[in-house]
GULUM-144063 format. One line per field, with one value per atom (N, C-alpha, C): atom name; x, y negated, z. Coordinates in nm, 4 decimals, always signed. Each point is the difference from the previous one (the first is absolute). Layout:
GULUM-144063
atome (CA  ...)
px (X  ...)
py (Y  ...)
pz (Z  ...)
end
This chain:
GULUM-144063
atome (N  CA  C  N  CA  C  N  CA  C  N  CA  C  N  CA  C  N  CA  C  N  CA  C  N  CA  C  N  CA  C  N  CA  C  N  CA  C  N  CA  C  N  CA  C  N  CA  C  N  CA  C  N  CA  C  N  CA  C  N  CA  C  N  CA  C  N  CA  C  N  CA  C  N  CA  C  N  CA  C  N  CA  C  N  CA  C  N  CA  C  N  CA  C  N  CA  C  N  CA  C  N  CA  C  N  CA  C  N  CA  C  N  CA  C  N  CA  C  N  CA  C  N  CA  C  N  CA  C  N  CA  C  N  CA  C  N  CA  C  N  CA  C  N  CA  C  N  CA  C  N  CA  C  N  CA  C  N  CA  C  N  CA  C  N  CA  C  N  CA  C  N  CA  C  N  CA  C  N  CA  C  N  CA  C  N  CA  C  N  CA  C  N  CA  C  N  CA  C  N  CA  C  N  CA  C  N  CA  C  N  CA  C  N  CA  C  N  CA  C  N  CA  C  N  CA  C  N  CA  C  N  CA  C  N  CA  C  N  CA  C  N  CA  C  N  CA  C  N  CA  C  N  CA  C  N  CA  C  N  CA  C  N  CA  C  N  CA  C  N  CA  C  N  CA  C  N  CA  C  N  CA  C  N  CA  C  N  CA  C  N  CA  C  N  CA  C  N  CA  C  N  CA  C  N  CA  C  N  CA  C  N  CA  C  N  CA  C  N  CA  C  N  CA  C  N  CA  C  N  CA  C  N  CA  C  N  CA  C  N  CA  C  N  CA  C  N  CA  C  N  CA  C  N  CA  C  N  CA  C  N  CA  C  N  CA  C  N  CA  C  N  CA  C  N  CA  C  N  CA  C  N  CA  C  N  CA  C  N  CA  C  N  CA  C  N  CA  C  N  CA  C  N  CA  C  N  CA  C  N  CA  C  N  CA  C  N  CA  C  N  CA  C  N  CA  C  N  CA  C  N  CA  C  N  CA  C  N  CA  C  N  CA  C  N  CA  C  N  CA  C  N  CA  C  N  CA  C  N  CA  C  N  CA  C  N  CA  C  N  CA  C  N  CA  C  N  CA  C  N  CA  C  N  CA  C  N  CA  C  N  CA  C  N  CA  C  N  CA  C  N  CA  C  N  CA  C  N  CA  C  N  CA  C  N  CA  C  N  CA  C  N  CA  C  N  CA  C  N  CA  C  N  CA  C  N  CA  C  N  CA  C  N  CA  C  N  CA  C  N  CA  C  N  CA  C  N  CA  C  N  CA  C  N  CA  C  N  CA  C  N  CA  C  N  CA  C  N  CA  C  N  CA  C  N  CA  C  N  CA  C  N  CA  C  N  CA  C  N  CA  C  N  CA  C  N  CA  C  N  CA  C  N  CA  C  N  CA  C  N  CA  C  N  CA  C  N  CA  C  N  CA  C)
px (+0.0824  -0.0824  +0.0866  +0.1126  +0.0892  +0.0595  +0.0308  +0.0583  -0.0990  -0.1277  -0.1054  -0.0160  -0.0006  -0.0155  +0.1193  +0.1182  +0.1200  -0.0042  -0.0436  -0.0087  -0.1047  -0.1128  -0.1054  +0.0464  +0.0758  +0.0514  +0.0985  +0.0868  +0.0978  -0.0707  -0.1036  -0.0772  -0.0698  -0.0551  -0.0667  +0.0979  +0.1188  +0.1020  +0.0387  +0.0156  +0.0362  -0.1076  -0.1244  -0.1101  -0.0129  +0.0284  -0.0101  +0.1174  +0.1196  +0.1173  +0.0173  -0.0555  +0.0179  -0.0540  -0.1217  -0.0458  +0.0886  +0.0558  +0.0881  +0.1264  +0.0535  +0.1204  -0.0316  -0.1163  -0.0390  -0.0160  -0.0507  -0.0189  +0.1333  +0.1030  +0.1308  +0.0705  -0.0368  +0.0628  -0.0559  +0.0870  -0.0419  +0.0519  -0.0862  +0.0461  +0.0971  +0.0955  +0.0961  -0.0635  +0.0390  -0.0508  +0.0415  -0.0807  +0.0267  +0.1340  +0.0412  +0.1284  +0.1184  -0.0201  +0.1075  +0.0081  -0.0912  -0.0044  +0.1221  +0.0616  +0.1126  -0.0562  +0.0682  -0.0501  -0.0024  -0.0988  -0.0118  +0.1195  +0.0518  +0.1156  +0.0781  +0.1248  +0.0817  +0.0448  -0.0178  +0.0339  +0.1125  +0.1088  +0.1098  -0.0257  +0.0793  -0.0173  +0.0016  +0.1018  +0.0152  -0.1198  -0.0455  -0.1154  -0.1247  -0.0205  -0.1162  -0.0018  +0.1113  +0.0063  -0.0258  +0.0606  -0.0159  -0.1452  -0.0607  -0.1373  -0.0966  +0.0202  -0.0883  +0.0091  +0.1203  +0.0180  -0.0726  +0.0176  -0.0644  -0.1509  -0.0406  -0.1433  -0.0702  +0.0628  -0.0560  -0.0166  +0.1024  -0.0059  -0.1098  -0.0149  -0.1083  -0.1362  -0.0178  -0.1282  -0.0340  +0.0978  -0.0229  -0.0326  +0.0826  -0.0200  -0.1317  -0.0299  -0.1242  -0.1218  +0.0108  -0.1117  -0.0151  +0.1105  -0.0105  -0.0731  +0.0276  -0.0744  -0.1487  -0.0279  -0.1392  -0.0750  +0.0666  -0.0650  -0.0387  +0.0754  -0.0275  -0.1004  +0.0035  -0.0720  -0.1160  -0.0116  -0.1046  -0.1381  -0.0949  -0.1393  -0.0733  +0.0327  -0.0684  +0.0593  -0.0853  +0.0459  +0.0727  -0.0430  +0.0648  +0.1450  +0.0318  +0.1382  +0.0860  -0.0538  +0.0754  +0.0291  -0.0968  +0.0198  +0.1045  -0.0071  +0.0997  +0.1388  +0.0077  +0.1280  +0.0595  -0.0842  +0.0478  +0.0616  -0.0705  +0.0478  +0.1323  +0.0068  +0.1201  +0.1184  -0.0217  +0.1091  +0.0520  -0.0904  +0.0420  +0.0758  -0.0542  +0.0634  +0.1334  +0.0081  +0.1247  +0.1083  -0.0394  +0.1002  +0.0533  -0.0890  +0.0396  +0.0926  -0.0346  +0.0842  +0.1362  +0.0024  +0.1273  +0.0902  -0.0599  +0.0772  +0.0508  -0.0849  +0.0391  +0.1144  -0.0074  +0.1073  +0.1306  -0.0061  +0.1206  +0.0573  -0.0861  +0.0462  +0.0634  -0.0600  +0.0538  +0.1374  +0.0142  +0.1284  +0.1034  -0.0418  +0.0921  +0.0550  -0.0831  +0.0443  +0.1128  +0.0079  +0.1056  +0.1121  -0.0035  +0.0983  +0.0020  -0.1163  -0.0106  -0.0853  +0.0495  -0.0758  -0.1172  -0.1172  -0.1139  +0.0196  -0.0514  +0.0075  -0.1127  +0.0220  -0.1045  +0.0056  -0.1089  +0.0020  -0.0043  +0.0985  -0.0042  -0.1116  -0.0261  -0.1129  -0.0650  -0.1221  -0.0725  +0.0614  -0.0221  +0.0373  -0.0761  +0.0559  -0.0670  -0.1455  -0.0259  -0.1361  -0.0942  +0.0431  -0.0843  -0.0139  +0.1060  -0.0085  -0.0990  +0.0017  -0.0928  -0.1446  -0.0215  -0.1346  -0.0453  +0.0893  -0.0331  -0.0307  +0.0778  -0.0256  -0.1376  -0.0378  -0.1322  -0.1099  +0.0188  -0.0997  -0.0144  +0.1115  -0.0032  -0.0712  -0.0112  -0.0593  -0.1513  -0.0616  -0.1440  -0.0708  -0.1287  -0.0821  -0.1331  -0.0722  -0.1359  -0.0090  -0.1040  -0.0237  +0.1140  +0.0630  +0.1145  +0.1140  +0.0198  +0.1023  -0.0337  -0.1246  -0.0422  +0.0260  -0.0414  +0.0153  +0.1478  +0.0803  +0.1424  +0.0715  -0.0317  +0.0615  -0.0306  -0.1261  -0.0373  +0.0677  +0.0071  +0.0662  +0.1479  +0.0649  +0.1419  +0.0225  -0.0884  +0.0137  -0.0200  -0.0965  -0.0219  +0.1242  +0.0529  +0.1204  +0.1186  +0.0236  +0.1147  -0.0091  -0.1205  -0.0134  +0.0056  -0.0461  +0.0176  +0.1488  +0.0753  +0.1439  +0.0673  -0.0420  +0.0599  -0.0288  -0.1225  -0.0358  +0.0856  +0.0158  +0.0824  +0.1457  +0.0528  +0.1388  +0.0210  -0.0870  +0.0160  -0.0210  -0.0966  -0.0241  +0.1222  +0.0563  +0.1172  +0.1187  +0.0259  +0.1164  -0.0204  -0.1204  -0.0279  +0.0331  -0.0202  +0.0241  +0.1379  +0.0664  +0.1277  +0.1110  -0.0252  +0.0973  +0.1320  +0.1078  +0.1343  +0.0446  -0.0882  +0.0286  -0.1172  +0.0263  -0.1084  -0.0753  +0.0702  -0.0678  -0.0930  +0.0468  -0.0843  -0.1153  +0.0240  -0.1086  -0.1055  +0.0440  -0.0937  -0.0792  +0.0667  -0.0673  -0.1057  +0.0351  -0.0937  -0.1230  +0.0225  -0.1119  -0.0881  +0.0606  -0.0740  -0.0810  +0.0524  -0.0635  -0.1046  +0.0122  -0.0893  -0.1487  -0.0456  -0.1443  -0.0533  +0.0797  -0.0415  -0.0190  +0.0939  -0.0086  -0.1221  -0.0269  -0.1177  -0.1294  -0.0012  -0.1161  -0.0191  +0.1091  -0.0092  -0.0576  +0.0514  -0.0466  -0.1489  -0.0435  -0.1418  -0.0849  +0.0475  -0.0747  -0.0126  +0.1103  -0.0010  -0.0945  +0.0060  -0.0908  -0.1450  -0.0300  -0.1367  -0.0429  +0.0901  -0.0311  -0.0230  +0.0790  -0.0159  -0.1392  -0.0433  -0.1315  -0.1143  +0.0194  -0.1063  +0.0136  +0.0851  +0.0233  -0.1062)
py (+0.1192  -0.1192  -0.1254  +0.0027  -0.1148  -0.0254  +0.1077  -0.0115  -0.0698  +0.0383  -0.0587  -0.1489  -0.0359  -0.1389  -0.0830  +0.0560  -0.0692  -0.0225  +0.1000  -0.0103  -0.1044  -0.0034  -0.0970  -0.1422  -0.0154  -0.1314  -0.0485  +0.0886  -0.0357  -0.0380  +0.0746  -0.0292  -0.1354  -0.0299  -0.1284  -0.1159  +0.0149  -0.1047  -0.0201  +0.1094  -0.0076  -0.0724  +0.0324  -0.0628  -0.1487  -0.0379  -0.1406  -0.0809  +0.0574  -0.0761  -0.0008  +0.0951  +0.0061  -0.1248  -0.0484  -0.1227  -0.1201  -0.0049  -0.1102  +0.0027  +0.1186  +0.0126  -0.0392  +0.0358  -0.0335  -0.1507  -0.0677  -0.1446  -0.0732  +0.0584  -0.0642  +0.0065  +0.0943  +0.0134  -0.1065  -0.0809  -0.1052  +0.0347  -0.0062  +0.0321  -0.1057  +0.0460  -0.0922  -0.0629  -0.1203  -0.0628  +0.0814  -0.0030  +0.0778  -0.0355  -0.1242  -0.0430  +0.0702  +0.0573  +0.0716  +0.1466  +0.0422  +0.1408  +0.0350  +0.1105  +0.0483  +0.0764  -0.0046  +0.0748  +0.1493  +0.0693  +0.1439  +0.0731  -0.0530  +0.0605  -0.1107  +0.0257  -0.0936  +0.0726  -0.0651  +0.0602  -0.0821  +0.0677  -0.0730  -0.0147  -0.0838  -0.0335  +0.1239  +0.0854  +0.1173  +0.0939  +0.0212  +0.0876  -0.0610  -0.1286  -0.0672  +0.0142  -0.0292  +0.0071  +0.1421  +0.0971  +0.1403  +0.0456  -0.0279  +0.0427  -0.0733  -0.1293  -0.0770  +0.0517  +0.0289  +0.0458  +0.1309  +0.0979  +0.1292  -0.0075  -0.0770  -0.0145  -0.0688  -0.1027  -0.0745  +0.0923  +0.0790  +0.0937  +0.1035  +0.0490  +0.0952  -0.0626  -0.1239  -0.0686  -0.0098  -0.0337  -0.0145  +0.1361  +0.0993  +0.1322  +0.0644  -0.0088  +0.0626  -0.0724  -0.1305  -0.0764  +0.0250  +0.0260  +0.0394  +0.1334  +0.0907  +0.1272  -0.0246  -0.0943  -0.0312  -0.0520  -0.0775  -0.0511  +0.1141  +0.1082  +0.1158  +0.0969  +0.0150  +0.1101  -0.0390  -0.1251  -0.0383  +0.0115  +0.0443  +0.0064  -0.1296  -0.0599  -0.1209  -0.1216  -0.0788  -0.1159  -0.1016  -0.0138  -0.0933  +0.0358  +0.1276  +0.0438  -0.0438  +0.0103  -0.0447  -0.1500  -0.0756  -0.1449  -0.0302  +0.0715  -0.0181  +0.0382  +0.1076  +0.0442  -0.1071  -0.0636  -0.1083  -0.1134  -0.0381  -0.1077  +0.0403  +0.1215  +0.0478  +0.0047  +0.0525  +0.0072  -0.1398  -0.0915  -0.1365  -0.0670  +0.0081  -0.0666  +0.0634  +0.1329  +0.0665  -0.0184  -0.0083  -0.0314  -0.1412  -0.0919  -0.1387  -0.0040  +0.0747  +0.0036  +0.0608  +0.1043  +0.0619  -0.0980  -0.0779  -0.1012  -0.1096  -0.0406  -0.1028  +0.0505  +0.1269  +0.0591  +0.0005  +0.0428  +0.0012  -0.1401  -0.0978  -0.1384  -0.0517  +0.0330  -0.0437  +0.0613  +0.1270  +0.0666  -0.0480  -0.0242  -0.0482  -0.1367  -0.0839  -0.1339  +0.0068  +0.1086  +0.0175  +0.0894  +0.0285  +0.0887  +0.1382  +0.0438  +0.1328  +0.0867  +0.1147  +0.0900  +0.0587  -0.0005  +0.0601  +0.1502  +0.0511  +0.1438  +0.0672  +0.0174  +0.0594  +0.1507  +0.0578  +0.1454  +0.0680  +0.0828  +0.0791  +0.1023  +0.0384  +0.0883  -0.0513  +0.0416  -0.0412  +0.0636  -0.0634  +0.0623  +0.1325  +0.0997  +0.1303  -0.0087  -0.0855  -0.0167  -0.0448  -0.1001  -0.0535  +0.0987  +0.0738  +0.1001  +0.1097  +0.0416  +0.1034  -0.0500  -0.1254  -0.0571  -0.0069  -0.0389  -0.0082  +0.1391  +0.1000  +0.1384  +0.0470  -0.0366  +0.0368  -0.0645  -0.1248  -0.0693  +0.0642  +0.0416  +0.0612  +0.1341  +0.0623  +0.1333  -0.0010  -0.1160  -0.0055  -0.0820  +0.0249  -0.0703  -0.0391  -0.0854  -0.0356  -0.0710  +0.0352  -0.0637  +0.0270  +0.1168  +0.0302  -0.0979  -0.0328  -0.0983  -0.1340  -0.0437  -0.1296  -0.0098  +0.1031  -0.0012  -0.0021  +0.0825  +0.0065  -0.1298  -0.0539  -0.1262  -0.1112  -0.0136  -0.1058  +0.0200  +0.1235  +0.0291  -0.0389  +0.0370  -0.0314  -0.1505  -0.0686  -0.1446  -0.0713  +0.0467  -0.0605  +0.0184  +0.1209  +0.0300  -0.0825  +0.0003  -0.0708  -0.1505  -0.0545  -0.1442  -0.0392  +0.0876  -0.0291  -0.0044  +0.0955  +0.0026  -0.1230  -0.0355  -0.1154  -0.1298  -0.0165  -0.1210  -0.0098  +0.1101  -0.0004  -0.0334  +0.0602  -0.0242  -0.1455  -0.0519  -0.1372  -0.1015  +0.0261  -0.0909  -0.0016  +0.1170  +0.0090  -0.0730  +0.0280  -0.0633  -0.1503  -0.0414  -0.1433  -0.0731  +0.0670  -0.0630  +0.0208  +0.1082  +0.0316  +0.0303  -0.0160  +0.0377  -0.0736  +0.0703  -0.0562  -0.0720  -0.0082  -0.0698  -0.0955  -0.1288  -0.0992  +0.0039  +0.0226  +0.0064  +0.1215  +0.1136  +0.1195  -0.0147  -0.0674  -0.0259  -0.0885  -0.0957  -0.0840  +0.0826  +0.0927  +0.0923  +0.0813  +0.0473  +0.0788  -0.0830  -0.1243  -0.0889  -0.0280  -0.0213  -0.0318  +0.1194  +0.1215  +0.1212  +0.0561  -0.0275  +0.0569  -0.0206  -0.1184  -0.0153  +0.0952  +0.0272  +0.0957  +0.1391  +0.0408  +0.1324  +0.0101  -0.1066  -0.0009  +0.0058  -0.0669  +0.0061  +0.1412  +0.0642  +0.1388  +0.0907  -0.0154  +0.0833  -0.0213  -0.1230  -0.0302  +0.0582  -0.0111  +0.0515  +0.1527  +0.0665  +0.1460  +0.0433  -0.0687  +0.0333  -0.0160  -0.1034  -0.0211  +0.1166  +0.0448  +0.1128  +0.1280  +0.0189  +0.1183  +0.0004  -0.1154  -0.0095  +0.0256  -0.0316  +0.0147  +0.1255  +0.0873  +0.1224  +0.1023)
pz (+0.0000  +0.0000  +0.0000  +0.0778  +0.0032  -0.1381  -0.0706  -0.1318  -0.0940  +0.0081  -0.0814  +0.0322  +0.1270  +0.0420  -0.0480  +0.0116  -0.0444  -0.1514  -0.0738  -0.1445  -0.0410  +0.0657  -0.0310  +0.0332  +0.1095  +0.0372  -0.1071  -0.0448  -0.1026  -0.1301  -0.0365  -0.1204  +0.0124  +0.1156  +0.0234  -0.0143  +0.0573  -0.0098  -0.1469  -0.0739  -0.1409  -0.0803  +0.0237  -0.0728  +0.0319  +0.1210  +0.0396  -0.0561  -0.0004  -0.0435  -0.1515  -0.0712  -0.1449  -0.0705  +0.0309  -0.0662  +0.0320  +0.1201  +0.0357  -0.0860  -0.0223  -0.0817  -0.1442  -0.0490  -0.1369  -0.0152  +0.1024  -0.0079  -0.0038  +0.0599  +0.0038  -0.1347  -0.0854  -0.1311  -0.0925  -0.0537  -0.0917  -0.1392  -0.1003  -0.1357  -0.0501  -0.0792  -0.0600  -0.1231  -0.0322  -0.1229  -0.1225  -0.1047  -0.1204  -0.0626  +0.0137  -0.0556  +0.0633  +0.1179  +0.0686  -0.0412  -0.0861  -0.0394  -0.0843  +0.0324  -0.0789  -0.1200  -0.1136  -0.1146  +0.0298  -0.0585  +0.0215  -0.0583  -0.1091  -0.0634  -0.0688  -0.0259  -0.0736  -0.1261  -0.1128  -0.1279  -0.0614  -0.0352  -0.0633  -0.1500  -0.0623  -0.1412  -0.0892  +0.0153  -0.0862  +0.0122  +0.1212  +0.0217  -0.0622  +0.0204  -0.0566  -0.1519  -0.0652  -0.1461  -0.0490  +0.0656  -0.0412  +0.0150  +0.1142  +0.0248  -0.0919  -0.0182  -0.0875  -0.1436  -0.0469  -0.1380  -0.0271  +0.0870  -0.0236  +0.0256  +0.0987  +0.0278  -0.1162  -0.0526  -0.1124  -0.1211  -0.0267  -0.1128  +0.0200  +0.1230  +0.0289  -0.0250  +0.0438  -0.0189  -0.1485  -0.0801  -0.1440  -0.0625  +0.0261  -0.0619  +0.0442  +0.1279  +0.0480  -0.0567  -0.0178  -0.0552  -0.1498  -0.0685  -0.1412  -0.0120  +0.0918  +0.0037  +0.0266  +0.0883  +0.0335  -0.1219  -0.0827  -0.1207  -0.0941  +0.0042  -0.0860  +0.0626  +0.1322  +0.0649  +0.0906  +0.0351  +0.0956  -0.0628  +0.0803  -0.0444  +0.0303  +0.1129  +0.0461  -0.0708  -0.0648  -0.0756  +0.0884  +0.1232  +0.0915  +0.0255  -0.0049  +0.0206  -0.1179  -0.1203  -0.1177  +0.0079  +0.0441  +0.0141  +0.1069  +0.1108  +0.1061  -0.0514  -0.0783  -0.0547  -0.0919  -0.0809  -0.0876  +0.0838  +0.1059  +0.0873  +0.0667  +0.0507  +0.0697  -0.0966  -0.1204  -0.0980  -0.0313  -0.0316  -0.0359  +0.1147  +0.1198  +0.1141  +0.0378  -0.0090  +0.0378  -0.1060  -0.1264  -0.1037  +0.0219  +0.0316  +0.0280  +0.1220  +0.1058  +0.1205  -0.0306  -0.0836  -0.0376  -0.0742  -0.0905  -0.0734  +0.0947  +0.0927  +0.0974  +0.0890  +0.0403  +0.0807  -0.0792  -0.1264  -0.0841  -0.0138  -0.0240  -0.0158  +0.1288  +0.1131  +0.1294  +0.0236  -0.0323  +0.0194  -0.1011  -0.1240  -0.1036  +0.0351  +0.0600  +0.0387  +0.1027  +0.0701  +0.1014  -0.0528  -0.1300  -0.0626  +0.0651  +0.0404  +0.0598  -0.0913  -0.0318  -0.0872  +0.0777  -0.0600  +0.0684  +0.0162  +0.1082  +0.0245  -0.0767  -0.1290  -0.0825  +0.0170  +0.0414  +0.0164  -0.1362  -0.0264  -0.1225  +0.0122  +0.1211  +0.0287  +0.1282  +0.0203  +0.1204  +0.1230  +0.1145  +0.1268  +0.0104  +0.0655  +0.0082  +0.0473  +0.0968  +0.0513  -0.1118  -0.0762  -0.1068  -0.1154  -0.0304  -0.1065  +0.0372  +0.1250  +0.0463  -0.0110  +0.0367  -0.0093  -0.1465  -0.0877  -0.1423  -0.0548  +0.0398  -0.0419  +0.0464  +0.1219  +0.0511  -0.0826  -0.0359  -0.0825  -0.1376  -0.0568  -0.1327  +0.0006  +0.1164  +0.0095  +0.0196  +0.0180  +0.0250  -0.1076  -0.0122  -0.0988  +0.0625  -0.0688  +0.0384  +0.1334  +0.0740  +0.1299  +0.0982  -0.0126  +0.0864  -0.0276  -0.1278  -0.0347  +0.0625  -0.0176  +0.0524  +0.1506  +0.0723  +0.1460  +0.0398  -0.0661  +0.0348  -0.0374  -0.1165  -0.0424  +0.0996  +0.0375  +0.0945  +0.1352  +0.0453  +0.1272  -0.0069  -0.1095  -0.0149  -0.0131  -0.0707  -0.0152  +0.1338  +0.0766  +0.1324  +0.0863  +0.0021  +0.0792  -0.0486  -0.1293  -0.0562  +0.0256  -0.0110  +0.0199  +0.1480  +0.0885  +0.1432  +0.0337  -0.0536  +0.0239  -0.0613  -0.1209  -0.0676  +0.0750  +0.0443  +0.0749  +0.1261  +0.0707  +0.1222  -0.0328  -0.1057  -0.0390  -0.0413  -0.0855  -0.0487  +0.1125  +0.0861  +0.1125  +0.0925  +0.0252  +0.0862  -0.0617  -0.1282  -0.0629  -0.0153  -0.0277  -0.0125  +0.1300  +0.1134  +0.1294  +0.0571  -0.0384  +0.0638  -0.0991  -0.1279  -0.1024  +0.0115  -0.0357  +0.0104  -0.1280  -0.0995  -0.1248  -0.0259  +0.0065  -0.0078  -0.1324  -0.1112  -0.1288  -0.0066  +0.0487  +0.0016  +0.0989  +0.1111  +0.0952  -0.0660  -0.0808  -0.0752  -0.1005  -0.0676  -0.0918  +0.0755  +0.1181  +0.0805  +0.0372  +0.0423  +0.0361  -0.1199  -0.1136  -0.1221  -0.0507  +0.0175  -0.0520  +0.0946  +0.1269  +0.1019  -0.0292  -0.0396  -0.0260  -0.1077  -0.1020  -0.1036  +0.0593  +0.0821  +0.0620  +0.0913  +0.0739  +0.0873  -0.0822  -0.1155  -0.0888  -0.0524  -0.0409  -0.0477  +0.1090  +0.1210  +0.1111  +0.0246  +0.0020  +0.0217  -0.1122  -0.1228  -0.1147  +0.0076  +0.0323  +0.0122  +0.1128  +0.1132  +0.1111  -0.0403  -0.0776  -0.0471  -0.0904  -0.0869  -0.0882  +0.0799  +0.1039  +0.0844  +0.0626  +0.0469  +0.0654  -0.0986  -0.1265  -0.0987  -0.0838  +0.0401  -0.0745  +0.0265)
end
């Protein structure tokens, strides 16, 4: 019985003091937030190059294989914007006399995704394409937002800031298509 009383007393003290401890914690201002990750220039260029190429190639497949007309329209927008972003990246790197990291082949992750897309047709293609586009654009938005804020190359950070709204538009468009599928 003493053990039970002691345990209940300890629990009561814990319950009473816990709200007090929570009140003492003050949130830090958002400006004090440390970035979730830091991406260096070489990594940013490499990931952007292969991701951009995947977006173009997968969207070209969508123009051939999609059943839903909205997907074809989204693919047209993605191809145009990603080709423009690829040219802007090349120009930004050329201005610094740095050769762009052009992937001769896709990163293994992107090649596997492209292979999966090539293996499906019809509604299965539509669903997989939209899923992959949502995933790819969420990753791209996070990468570009991070580099825009913490990038070690000011010109590339400017490129990231300039390109980010397009990526966010693509993501919103893909999400809308997913909801109406």
